[in-house]
N, C-alpha and C positions, 0 to 999 in steps of 0.2 A: 443395090440391095445390101451389099456388104457395108457401104457407108451408113445406110439406115440402121443396120444391126449394131454397128459400132456406136452410132449416136445414141441409140436406145440403151445400150449397155452403159455408156458414159452417164446418161441421165439417171439410170437406175442406181448406179454406184454413187452418184452425187446425192441422190435422195437418201440412200442408206447412210452416207457420211453425215448429212445434215441431221438425220434422225438420231444418230449416235451422239453427235455434238449436243443436240437438244437434250438428250437424256442425261448427259454428263452435267449440263448446266442446271437441269432440274434438281439433280442430286447434290449440287455443290452448295453445301450449307455453311458457307463462310459466315462467321458470327454476324448476324444481321442487326440493323437498327429496327427494322420492321419485320413483319412476317409475310409469308406467301399467302396467296388468296386461299388455297386449300386449307392451310393451317388455321387461318382466321375463321373460315367457315366451320371447320371441325370444332374449334373451341366455342364458337358462338352457338353451334347446334347443341353441344353438351350442356352449356349453361342455360339454354332455352328449353331443354328436354324435361325439366322437372326433376332431374337427378339430385340426389341429396349429398351434400358434402359431409364426409366424416373425417375425424382426425386420424393421424397416423397411429396413435395408441389404440384407437377403436378398431382400426384395420388389423393391427398386430394381434389383438385379443381374439380374433376369430380363429387363430391357429395356436395350438399348444405344442411344446417341444417334447412330447412323450410318445415317440413312435407313432405319431398321428399321420393320417393321410392328408395330403394337400386339400385345401378347401376351395371349391369353385365358387366364385362370386357371381351369383345369378340375380342380383338386385341392381337397380339403377343408382349406383353410388360412385363417388369419386373422392380423391384426395388431392390436396394442393401442397406444394412444398418448394424448396429451392435446392438446386443441385449442389452437392457438397464434395463431389469427386470429379476428377478430370483424367481422361486417358491421353491427354496431349503428350505426356512424356513416355507413354507406353507402359506405365506401372499398373494400370487397370485395363482389363480386357473384357469387352462385351458385358460390362456391368456398370451400373450407375447407382450411386448412393444419393439419397435425398433426405434432407433434414427439414424440420418444421418451421424454422425461422432463420433469418440471416445472422442474427446475433442472439446470444443466450439461448441456443437451441436446447430442447429437452429430450428429443427423440429423433431417430433416423430410421431409414428402411432401405433395403437393397432391391434393385430391379435388374433383371437380366434380359438382354435383348440381343438379337443377332445383328449387331451393328458395330463396325469398327470406326475409329475416329469420331466417336459420338460427341467429342468436345466441339466439333464444328457446328453441331446443332444444339446440344444440351450442354452449353458451356458452364463453367464454374459460376455459381450464383444465379443461374437462370431460373426464373419462376416457371414451374411446370404444373400442369393438371394431368391426372391419370384417371381415365375412365376405367373403372375396375370391372364392369360387367363383362363376363366371359373370360376373365383372367383367373389365376389361381394364387393363393397365398400358402406358402409352405417353406421348405428348405431345399437347398441343392444337395445336401447330404443329411439324411435324417439324424437328428440329435446334435448337429453342429452349432445350434443356438443362434443362427443368423436367419431371421425371418426375411423371406424373399418373395417378391412378386414375379410370377412366371406366366408363360403363355399356355402351357399344357403340362402334362405329367408323363413320367416314365418310371418303370420299376426295374431296378438292377440291384447289384450287390450293395448299394448304398441305401436301399429301401425305395419307397415310392416318393419321388422327388419332383420338384418343379423344373421345367426346362425353359429355355429362352423364348421370348416373344419372337414370332416371325416378323419379317419386314411388313407384311400386311397388317398384323396386329399392332405393331409399333406405330404405324402411321394413323391408324384408326383409334388408338387408345391413349397415346401420349401427345399432349399438346403443350407447346411452350407459349408463353406470352412474350410481349415485346420488352419485358422488364428483366434486366440483369442487375442483381443487387450485390453490393460489396459485402463479402462475408467477414465477420469478426470471429476468429477462432475462439472456441470455448476454452478458457484457461483451467487446466487441471494439473494435479500432481499425479505421479505414478501410483501413489497409494489410494488416490480417489477413484481412478478409472475402473469401470466395471461394465458388465454386459449391457446395461441401459444406455451406454454411450456409443454403441455400435452404429455406424453410419454418420456420426457427427464429426465435423471438422474441428479438431482440438489443437491446443497449443500447450507445450510443456517447456517450462523455463528452468534454467539451472541444471541442465542435463548434459551428459557426455557419454561417449562410447567407452566400454570397459577397457582397461589398459592393454589386455592381450590382443586387442584388435588393431593396434597400431601397425600401419603398413598394409592393412587389408583394404579391400574394396567393397563397395556396397553389395555386389553380387559375387558369390563364390563360384568360379567356373566349373568346379567339379560337380555342381548340382544342376538338375535339369530345369526346375521351374521357379522356385522361390528360395531366397536366402534369408535366414533370420539372424539379425545382429543385435546383440544385447546392449542396452543402454543402462546407465545408472544415474541416480540423482542423490544429492545430499539434503534435499528439501523435505522437511516435515516428518522425518523419521529418525530413529536412533540407528546409526549405520546407514548403509546405502539402501535405497529402494531401486528396484529394477523393472524394466519393461523391454519390449522387443520391437524392433523395426523390421518390417518385411519388405523385401525388394524383389520384383519380378525379373526374370531373365530377359524380358523384352524392354525393360526400362532404358531410356537413352542415357541415363547416368550410371548404369550398372558398373562401369569400369573406373569410376572416379574413386580416388582414395578417400577413406573415411577421415573426417577431421579429428584432430587430437585434442582440441580445446573444449571448453564448456560454453553452453549457451542455450539456444532455443531451437526446438524442432516442432513443426506443425504438420498435421496430416489427418487422415481419416481413420478413426478407430474401427477395427474390424477383427476378424479371427482367422487363424490358420484354416486351411481347407477342411481339416478333420474336426475343427472346433475345439481343439485341446488348449489353445492359448489365445489370449487377447493380443493384438498387435496394433501398431500404427503404420499406415502406408502413405508415402509421399505423393502429393499431386505434382510437385515440381521440386527440383533440387534447391531452388531458391528459398524453400521453406526450412532449410537448415542453415542456421547462423551460429557457429560455435567458435568464437574468436577470443573468448575470455580464458583466464587461467582455470585449471582444473580445481575441483572443490575437495574439501576435507570434511567428512561427515561428523556429526555430533556423536559422542559416545556416552555411556552411563556416567563416565567420570566428569561430564559437564553438568551433572545434575545431582541434587541431594534427593535421596529416596525417602518419601514420607510414608509410603505404604507399599508392601510387597506381598503377593500371594502366588507361590509357584506350585501349590497343590502337591508337593512332593510327599506329604504324609497321607495322601489319598488311599482309602481302603477300596480295593478293586470291586466294582459292581455293587456298590451300596449307594443308597440315596445320599446326596451330599449333605454333610452335617459338620460344617466348619464354624468355629466360634464367630459370632457377629453377623454371619451371612444368613439371608432369608432364601429358602427354597420353596417356591409357591406354585401350585398347579391351578391356573385359572380355569381351564377347561380340560376334562379328562382327569386321570389320577397319576399320570406319569410325571416324574420330577427329574431334575438334573441329577446325574449320577457321578460318583467318584470313579476315576479310572487310574490304573497304574500298570503300565506296560513296560517291562524291562527296566524298572526303576524310575521311569518318567511318569510323574503324576500330572493329571489334568482333570477337567470336568467336561461332561458330554451330555447333550440332550438329543435323543432320537425317538422317533415314533413308530418305527417298523415293528409290527406285531402287537401294537397296543389295542387294536380293534376299536379304538375310539374314533368317531368321525372327525372330531376336532380335538387337538391337543395344543394347549397354550401354557407355557411354563416360564416362570420368572426366576432369575438368579440375581439377588441384590446384595451389593457389597455392604460391609459395615459402614457406619456413619463416619463421614469425614468432617473434621472441624478445621476450617481454613482461615479463621480470624487473624492468625498471626503470620500468614503466608500470602505471597503474591506470585504471579507467573506460574500457575499450577497447570500441570499436564497429566492427562491419563494416557497410558499406553498398555496394550495387551497384545497377545497373539491369538489368532483363531484359525480353525481349519474346518473343512466339511468333508463328508463322504456320502455318496448315494443321492446327491441333490439332482432333481429332475425339473424343478420349476422355481422361478424367482419368487413365487408366492410362498414357498417353503422358506420363510425368512428369519433372519436374525436381526433384531433391532437393539441399539444401544441408547439408553435413555438416562436422564438425570432428574432428580427431584429434590427440592429444598423443603418440602413439607411432609415427606413420608415419616410417619411416627414409629416405624419399626414393626407395625402390625397390619394396618389396613392398606394393602397394596393398591386396591382398585379405587379407593377414595382420594389417594394422593394425586397431585398434578405431576405428570411425567412429560418431559420435553425431549424429543429425539435429538441426538447429537451425531454429527457426521464422523464416520470412521471407515477405514478400509476393511471391508468384510469379504471373506472368501465367497466365490460364486461358482457356478457350474464350469466356468472356464479354468478354474484352478484344479490341479490334480487332487485326488482323494488324499486326505491326511497331510496335505501340504500346509504348514502353518504360515499365515500371512500376518505381517506386522500391521497393526492398526493405524500407524502413524502417530505423531504427537498431537493429541487432542487437547486444545487449549480450553481449560475450565476456569480461567482467571476471573470470568464474569460472575462466578458463583461464590458468594461470600458466606460466611457463617458455616452452617452445617448442610451437607447434602449427601445423597446416596446415588450410586450408579447401578443401573439394572441392565441385564442381558435377557431379552425376551425372544422366545422362539415360537413360531406358529407352524403347526404341522398337522398330520392326520395319520391314523393307523389303518384307515380303510381306503383312502385315495392314494394310489401308488405314485402319483406325481408329488406327493407331499410327505413322504415317509423317509426323508433324508435325516442327517444328523449334523450337529455343530459341536465343535470342541473349543474350549477356552483354556488358556494357560498364561502364566506370567503376567498377572494383573499388577500394574505399577501406578503409583501416584507420585509424580516428580515435581520438583521446583528447581528453577535455575539457580546455579551457584553465583 
């Protein structure tokens, strides 16, 4: 009888051991060439269900960043993308960023799930489908500006936020394909990056850590969670432009000394947890290659100034009336205002209190004649305050056929400039970068156009412009 009991106990223990081993093997998602049967069935069922594919921008548009509640997706829709982040080094935790294309991506989104070592299943470049029905779109912290897919919601001191997908939700809602694509990082300068790049794997060239970080490591041991290290670049601006590298206390490279040279850094554009700053986070330490000599930035002494307006003669709280400038209200009656605070003049357009559903205002420079010049650059500084939505926008445009009177009949072409966003602190002036206008010969005007609202509280922020320069290389 004792022998029988011992044999029974042994067999029971063996069965348990085999079950445990089997479970471990089922969950061992070493990066596969093919997929498991269950994953294949899940993806096939999604595609055969009649579900509608929507784009990542269409999904993000379902949620606004103005103290909104997370939105439950109750329709049969899905998105497709490629994984742009990796937790292999420990620098990401229970989060996955997904972008819309392996090269030249235009948008990204964050997904949070209760899974560690997700790289073993959702590796960098892996094509994934997300069945959105039953999930939520919102933020992990209300107002942080990072649109996030979650599994449910909770209400705490950060507002009503999304929380991680459970294991059951993850297996039923996220499906990888057998395809892993090589990612080509989107090349950006520090002055170009903005909130629209969140979730995108990006590359910054000609960058370096600021001098006072020599001898420092990626992570500061006196901090608990994340360390912010400041980067600088000489590219595309007068003086240095800056950006921030964020490193987790769990990163396997946290104790490595920061490089002292200049070179390339690639990573995922994100934000600090409170949403106050844009940052870049590394997937792997190998994405930092800084072996070149440090750079020296251009200064105004490297240029001849063809035009300068610093607004120092501004009369506080009056409609802007500077010689040669056009101040035009396309919608509503509010125009750009002259401001002078403690001797610093600038111009501002804001819509708070206007009571107009739509306010659109143009500020247009005097006419520039460039027949006798080449290598022409525009430079200005801009700031914002009380921005709540990217739709509350500042555009910079150029026209070669504006006649000085008919703003709306002229042809206006948008030009790329670094514009302050919600991620910038209020009243923090941002350098536009050196905007090359050499293609525009003869005469042209530059316009600053703001769209806002006096009745929509997400659209009643303000923009400030100062130190408008037109430069040519010496």
